[in-house]
N, C-alpha and C positions, 0 to 999 in steps of 0.2 A: 386391803384384802389380805388375810393371813393365808399361809400355806395350808393350814388345816382346813380352811374354808374351801380352798381350791380342790383339795383331795376329796372332799365330800361331794363334789359335783360329778355328774355323769360325763361321758365323753362328748355327747351332744351339747350339754350345757356349757362345758368348757370351750367348745368351738364358738358358741354364741358369745360367751363372755370375752373371748379373745378378740372377736370381731368388734364388739362394742368398745373394748379398751383401745384398739387401734384407731377406730373412728374418733373416739374422744381425744386421743393424742393428736390426730390430724387437725381436728377442730381447734384445739388449744394452740397448736403451732401456727395455724392460719390466723387466729385471733391475735397472737403475739406479733406477727408481722404486720397485720393490718392496723392494729391499734398502738403499736410500739409500747406494749406493756411487758412487764417481767413476771413470768409465771414459772420460774425455774423449779420451785418446790413441787408444784402440781405436775409439771412435765416429768420430773424425777420419779414421783410417786407412780404415775401411769406406766413409765418404762419399767419400773420394778415389778408392778403387777403383771405386766405382759411377760416379763421374764419368769415370774413364778408359774404362770399358766403354762408357758412353753416347757418349763422344767418338769412339771408334773406330767404333761403329755408325753414327754420323752421318756420319763421313768416308766410310764405305763406301756409304752411301745417296747422298751427293752425287756420289761417283765413278760410281755406277751411272747416275744421271740425266745426268751429263755425257757418259757414253759412248754415250748413245742416238743 
């Protein structure tokens, strides 16, 4: 997911996307432990997507505070 794609989402859509990404990361970690597989690139990608969503959410929060 690109940062541009994240910025195009509404606040509610971002919250849902963040929840889905965190659930996906949990499942991937669980599967990694249970099956002894290596999914490092997938885990890294999910963590970066989560960071992108959180960054855009924080940018919007700061912009809202600045606009007061």
